[in-house]
C-alpha positions in Angstrom: -11.0 7.6 4.9 -7.9 6.2 3.0 -7.7 4.9 -0.5 -5.0 2.3 -0.7 -3.2 0.7 -3.6 -1.1 -2.5 -3.0 1.3 -3.6 -5.8 3.6 -6.5 -6.7 5.4 -7.5 -9.8 2.6 -9.1 -11.7 -0.5 -8.0 -9.8 -1.8 -11.5 -9.2 -1.1 -13.7 -6.2 1.2 -11.6 -4.0 -0.7 -8.4 -4.4 -4.0 -10.1 -3.6 -2.5 -11.5 -0.4 -1.0 -8.1 0.4 -4.5 -6.7 -0.1 -6.0 -9.1 2.4 -3.3 -8.5 5.0 -3.7 -4.8 4.5 -7.5 -5.2 5.1 -6.9 -6.9 8.4 -4.2 -4.3 9.5 -6.5 -1.4 8.8 -9.3 -3.1 10.5 -7.2 -3.8 13.6 -6.2 -0.1 13.6 -9.7 1.2 13.2 -8.9 2.9 9.9 -11.7 3.5 7.5 -10.8 2.5 4.0 -12.7 3.9 1.0 -11.0 1.8 -1.8 -8.4 -0.9 -1.5 -7.1 -2.1 -4.8 -4.3 -4.6 -5.8 -2.4 -4.3 -9.1 0.8 -5.0 -11.0 3.6 -2.5 -10.6 3.0 -1.2 -14.1 -0.6 -0.5 -13.5 0.2 0.9 -10.0 2.7 3.3 -11.3 0.2 4.8 -13.8 -2.6 5.1 -11.2 -1.0 5.7 -8.0 -1.9 9.3 -7.9 -5.7 8.3 -7.5 -4.8 6.9 -4.0 -3.6 8.2 -0.6 -1.2 5.4 0.0 0.7 2.8 -2.0 2.2 -0.3 -0.4 4.8 -2.2 -2.4 7.9 -4.4 -1.8 10.9 -2.3 -0.6 12.9 -2.8 -3.8 10.1 -1.2 -5.9 9.7 2.1 -4.0 11.8 4.1 -6.6 9.1 3.4 -9.3 6.6 5.5 -7.3 8.8 8.7 -7.1 6.4 10.7 -9.3 3.3 9.8 -7.2 5.3 10.5 -4.0 6.2 14.0 -5.4 2.4 14.6 -5.7 1.7 13.8 -2.1 1.0 10.0 -2.3 2.5 8.1 0.7 4.6 5.3 -0.7 5.4 2.5 1.9 7.8 -0.2 1.2 7.5 -3.5 2.9 10.1 -6.0 3.7 7.7 -8.8 4.4 4.6 -8.1 2.2 2.6 -10.8 4.1 3.2 -9.4 7.7 0.2 -7.7 9.2 2.4 -6.5 12.0 4.8 -4.8 9.7 2.0 -3.1 7.8 0.4 -1.9 11.1 3.8 -0.6 12.2 4.4 1.2 8.9 0.9 2.6 9.0 1.5 4.0 12.5 4.9 5.4 11.6 3.5 7.2 8.6 1.0 8.9 10.9 -2.0 7.3 9.2 -3.5 5.7 12.3 -5.3 7.9 14.8 
């Protein structure tokens, strides 16, 4: 069971849409999700260690170096609305069985 955080700059529209797309991707891959939360980058940076995986736009990956050092998978997305990209990144990270 994965706990997933999705982040965008303000934590409003884009991250909510990322959350919905991530739900579709994990469901399509048969991944059981415990908690799926969307937030702003500032909130996400402070709470990232409470999650197994963080999704964010590619240009914000560096904000999560501390969480990554503690074992959190940080996955950058080129197109945050692409279910296909999210599925591919999940598989590439070895999170899909």
